[in-house]
C-alpha positions in Angstrom: 62.2 -68.4 -62.4 64.6 -68.2 -65.3 68.3 -68.1 -64.5 68.8 -64.7 -66.2 65.7 -63.2 -64.4 67.2 -64.3 -61.0 70.5 -62.7 -61.8 68.9 -59.5 -62.9 66.9 -59.4 -59.7 70.0 -59.9 -57.6 71.8 -57.0 -59.4 68.9 -54.7 -58.8 68.9 -55.3 -55.1 72.6 -54.4 -54.9 72.4 -51.0 -56.5 72.0 -49.2 -53.2 74.9 -51.0 -51.4 76.2 -54.4 -50.2 73.9 -57.1 -48.8 74.3 -60.6 -47.6 72.2 -63.5 -48.8 69.2 -63.0 -46.5 69.1 -59.3 -47.2 69.2 -59.9 -50.9 66.3 -62.3 -50.8 64.3 -59.9 -48.6 64.9 -57.1 -51.2 63.9 -59.4 -54.0 60.6 -60.2 -52.2 59.9 -56.4 -51.9 60.7 -56.0 -55.7 58.9 -58.9 -57.1 56.5 -60.2 -54.4 58.4 -63.6 -54.2 61.6 -64.9 -52.7 64.1 -67.0 -54.5 64.8 -70.6 -53.4 68.2 -71.0 -51.8 69.5 -72.9 -54.9 68.3 -70.2 -57.2 69.7 -67.4 -55.1 73.2 -68.8 -54.5 73.4 -70.2 -58.0 72.7 -66.7 -59.3 75.3 -65.2 -57.0 77.9 -67.7 -58.1 77.2 -67.0 -61.8 77.3 -63.3 -61.3 80.6 -63.5 -59.4 82.1 -65.7 -62.2 81.2 -63.0 -64.7 82.8 -60.3 -62.6 79.4 -58.5 -62.0 79.4 -58.9 -58.2 82.1 -59.5 -55.6 82.2 -60.9 -52.1 83.4 -58.7 -49.2 85.1 -60.1 -46.0 82.8 -62.2 -43.9 82.1 -65.8 -42.9 80.2 -68.3 -45.1 76.9 -67.2 -46.5 76.9 -64.2 -44.2 79.5 -62.5 -46.4 78.2 -59.3 -47.9 78.1 -59.0 -51.7 78.4 -55.8 -53.7 77.8 -55.0 -57.3 80.9 -54.1 -59.4 81.2 -51.3 -61.8 81.0 -53.8 -64.6 77.8 -55.1 -63.0 76.3 -51.6 -62.9 77.1 -51.0 -66.5 75.4 -54.3 -67.5 72.3 -53.5 -65.4 72.0 -50.0 -66.9 72.4 -51.3 -70.4 69.7 -53.9 -69.8 67.4 -51.3 -68.3 67.8 -49.0 -71.3 67.2 -51.8 -73.7 64.1 -52.9 -71.9 62.8 -49.4 -71.7 63.1 -49.1 -75.5 61.3 -52.3 -76.0 58.3 -51.4 -73.7 58.1 -47.9 -75.1 58.0 -49.4 -78.6 55.4 -52.0 -77.7 53.0 -50.3 -75.4 50.9 -47.1 -75.6 51.6 -44.7 -72.7 48.6 -42.4 -73.2 45.1 -43.7 -73.7 43.5 -42.5 -77.0 40.4 -40.3 -76.7 37.2 -42.2 -75.9 35.8 -42.0 -79.5 39.0 -43.3 -81.0 39.2 -46.1 -78.4 35.6 -47.2 -79.1 36.2 -47.2 -82.8 39.3 -49.2 -82.3 37.5 -51.9 -80.3 34.7 -52.0 -82.9 37.2 -52.6 -85.7 39.1 -55.3 -83.9 38.6 -59.0 -84.7 37.1 -59.5 -81.2 34.8 -56.5 -81.6 33.5 -57.5 -85.0 32.8 -61.1 -83.7 30.6 -60.2 -80.7 28.9 -57.3 -82.4 27.8 -59.5 -85.2 26.3 -62.0 -82.7 24.5 -59.2 -80.9 22.9 -57.8 -84.1 21.8 -61.3 -85.1 20.3 -61.9 -81.7 18.4 -58.7 -81.7 16.3 -60.0 -84.7 15.3 -56.5 -85.7 12.4 -56.4 -88.2 11.2 -53.6 -90.4 9.1 -51.1 -88.4 10.7 -51.9 -85.1 11.6 -49.2 -82.6 15.1 -50.0 -81.3 16.9 -48.4 -78.3 20.8 -48.4 -78.3 21.6 -47.5 -74.7 25.0 -46.0 -74.2 25.4 -45.6 -78.0 28.6 -43.7 -77.7 29.6 -42.1 -81.1 27.0 -44.1 -82.9 29.3 -46.8 -84.2 26.5 -49.4 -84.5 23.4 -47.3 -85.3 23.7 -47.7 -89.0 23.5 -51.5 -89.0 20.5 -51.4 -86.8 18.8 -48.7 -88.9 19.4 -50.8 -92.0 17.5 -53.7 -90.3 14.7 -51.6 -89.0 14.2 -50.1 -92.4 15.1 -53.1 -94.4 12.1 -52.8 -96.8 13.0 -49.2 -97.6 9.8 -48.0 -96.0 11.5 -45.9 -93.4 9.0 -47.0 -90.9 11.5 -48.2 -88.3 13.1 -46.0 -85.6 16.5 -46.5 -84.0 17.2 -44.2 -81.0 20.7 -43.8 -79.8 20.8 -42.9 -76.1 23.9 -41.5 -74.3 24.3 -39.4 -71.2 27.4 -37.7 -72.6 26.5 -34.7 -74.7 29.8 -34.9 -76.7 29.2 -38.5 -77.6 25.6 -37.7 -78.6 26.9 -34.9 -80.8 29.4 -37.2 -82.5 26.6 -39.8 -83.1 24.4 -37.1 -84.7 27.3 -36.2 -87.1 27.8 -39.9 -88.0 24.2 -40.7 -88.6 23.1 -37.5 -90.4 21.0 -38.5 -93.3 20.2 -42.0 -92.1 16.4 -42.5 -92.2 14.8 -43.3 -88.9 17.8 -42.5 -86.6 17.4 -40.3 -83.6 19.9 -39.3 -80.9 18.8 -38.5 -77.3 20.9 -37.2 -74.4 19.5 -39.2 -71.5 20.3 -41.4 -68.5 19.6 -45.1 -69.1 18.5 -45.3 -65.4 15.5 -43.0 -66.2 14.6 -43.3 -69.8 12.3 -40.6 -71.3 10.0 -43.0 -73.0 6.5 -44.3 -72.4 5.7 -47.8 -71.0 5.8 -50.5 -73.8 7.0 -48.1 -76.5 10.0 -50.0 -77.9 10.5 -53.4 -79.5 14.2 -53.9 -79.0 17.0 -52.6 -76.8 20.7 -53.1 -76.7 23.6 -52.4 -74.4 27.2 -52.9 -75.5 29.8 -52.7 -72.7 27.8 -49.8 -71.2 26.2 -51.5 -68.2 29.7 -52.3 -66.8 30.0 -48.6 -66.1 26.4 -48.0 -64.9 25.7 -46.9 -61.3 23.0 -49.5 -60.9 22.7 -52.2 -63.7 19.6 -53.8 -62.0 17.8 -50.4 -62.1 18.7 -50.0 -65.8 17.2 -53.4 -66.5 14.0 -52.6 -64.6 13.7 -49.4 -66.7 14.3 -51.3 -69.9 11.7 -53.8 -68.9 9.2 -50.9 -68.5 9.7 -49.4 -71.9 9.7 -52.7 -73.9 6.5 -54.1 -75.3 5.3 -57.6 -74.4 7.5 -59.9 -76.5 10.2 -57.2 -76.6 13.9 -58.1 -76.4 17.1 -56.7 -75.0 20.5 -58.0 -76.1 23.4 -57.2 -73.8 27.1 -57.6 -74.4 29.2 -57.3 -71.2 32.7 -58.5 -70.3 33.6 -60.5 -67.2 36.9 -59.0 -66.3 37.5 -61.6 -63.7 38.0 -64.0 -66.6 40.9 -62.0 -68.0 44.0 -64.3 -68.2 47.5 -63.1 -69.1 50.1 -65.8 -69.6 53.0 -65.0 -67.2 55.3 -67.5 -65.4 54.2 -66.2 -62.0 50.5 -66.7 -61.7 50.3 -64.6 -58.6 51.4 -61.6 -60.7 48.9 -62.1 -63.5 46.1 -62.8 -61.0 46.9 -59.6 -59.1 46.7 -57.7 -62.4 43.3 -59.3 -63.1 42.0 -58.5 -59.6 42.9 -54.9 -60.1 40.9 -54.7 -63.4 37.9 -56.6 -62.0 37.8 -54.9 -58.6 39.1 -51.4 -59.2 39.4 -50.3 -62.8 35.9 -51.3 -63.9 32.8 -50.3 -61.7 31.0 -53.6 -62.4 33.9 -55.8 -63.3 32.1 -59.2 -63.1 28.9 -58.0 -64.7 29.1 -60.4 -67.6 28.4 -63.5 -65.4 25.7 -61.6 -63.5 23.5 -60.4 -66.4 21.2 -63.5 -66.7 20.4 -63.3 -62.9 19.8 -59.6 -62.9 17.6 -59.8 -66.0 15.5 -62.5 -64.4 15.2 -60.4 -61.3 13.8 -57.5 -63.5 11.1 -59.8 -64.9 12.7 -60.9 -68.1 12.9 -64.5 -69.4 16.5 -65.3 -70.5 16.5 -67.8 -73.4 20.1 -67.4 -74.4 23.5 -66.8 -72.8 26.5 -66.9 -75.2 30.1 -66.7 -74.0 32.4 -65.1 -76.5 36.1 -65.6 -75.7 38.5 -63.1 -77.2 42.0 -64.5 -77.8 44.9 -62.2 -78.3 48.2 -63.5 -79.6 49.7 -60.2 -80.6 50.8 -57.9 -77.7 50.2 -54.7 -79.5 46.7 -55.7 -80.6 45.9 -56.6 -77.0 47.4 -53.4 -75.7 45.2 -51.4 -78.1 42.1 -52.9 -76.4 43.4 -53.7 -72.8 45.8 -50.8 -72.2 48.3 -53.1 -70.6 51.0 -50.6 -69.6 48.6 -48.0 -68.3 46.7 -50.5 -66.2 49.8 -52.1 -64.9 51.0 -48.7 -63.7 47.6 -48.1 -62.0 47.7 -51.6 -60.4 51.1 -50.7 -58.9 49.8 -47.4 -57.7 46.8 -49.1 -56.1 49.0 -51.6 -54.3 47.9 -54.7 -56.3 51.4 -55.2 -57.7 54.8 -54.2 -56.4 56.9 -51.9 -58.7 59.2 -54.8 -59.4 56.4 -57.1 -60.3 54.8 -54.5 -62.6 58.1 -54.1 -64.4 58.6 -57.8 -64.7 55.0 -58.2 -66.0 55.5 -55.6 -68.8 58.9 -56.9 -69.7 57.6 -60.5 -70.1 54.5 -59.3 -72.1 56.7 -57.2 -74.4 59.4 -59.8 -75.1 58.0 -63.3 -74.6 55.4 -65.3 -76.6 52.1 -63.5 -75.8 48.7 -64.8 -74.9 45.7 -63.1 -73.3 42.1 -64.1 -73.2 38.9 -62.5 -71.8 35.3 -63.6 -71.9 32.4 -61.4 -72.9 28.8 -62.6 -72.4 26.0 -61.9 -74.9 22.8 -62.3 -73.1 19.3 -62.2 -74.6 16.4 -61.3 -72.3 12.7 -61.1 -73.3 9.6 -59.5 -71.9 7.0 -62.3 -71.6 4.4 -62.0 -74.3 0.9 -61.0 -73.2 
């Protein structure tokens, strides 16, 4: 732990009254999830006392209580105000509405990269019937309609399916006037289409929220023709890596996302197995690693502050560890990565 970080932790523990060394370290553990080594603890106390930020009270040896001085309180309050301004400036506090969020992801470098791969992997031909399951506000329907009607014949059909009526209404607005595009309000677990009636299907980060991804794949297998294909793009949130000096803190954050925040948090790695179990062949699995070097670009996709607060509330992080994580992400060199899997699955021909 950095010297300045250790000193700040010590000051925080003394706000409510004097403590001796063992008590300070126990309080630090409650705040951050880790104790300081003896050298770090007593080195921090010595430096703080030299600056006039703490003072020792009567006692013997290391059992002497230590209290924060008025100067120390002023320094700690000033640092807290400064850090609050930094985090407020860097992180969003309120999640944007769902449509705006989906558009933001689609427009990001990471979104454009994997969506392009998915469109290529679909290999849509003129005249195909294509299902976009969990189509949201219809962000990707235009590109698929262009491929299905590439010869200008208008013979292809692209059907956007979403269970949310508001999303379906937005998709209708966005695709009005596009030939061959239809929008249906339906549950992807029970599709209202005949057996073997579609050539292609697609899910883009929708199965991670599904109640039963295996059941969805069985239903897609039913409606696809022999030789039909589904292309799926789903994250593996257990692969999320945030660079932080304390790996226990960053791992706890990732566990919260994979175990609690997302219904099927490790679905990306499971897709090939689930598809095979539904009767598909799986010729292609493509890992797509998104790398974020800018904290605000990452926050726009990952919701770092909101999810840190939720991880604290769920008990995955202490309040102190959550503050330390956000402080580090906001002020230090930033790096985060996460892997999304693009999986191609096909119905055996004939």
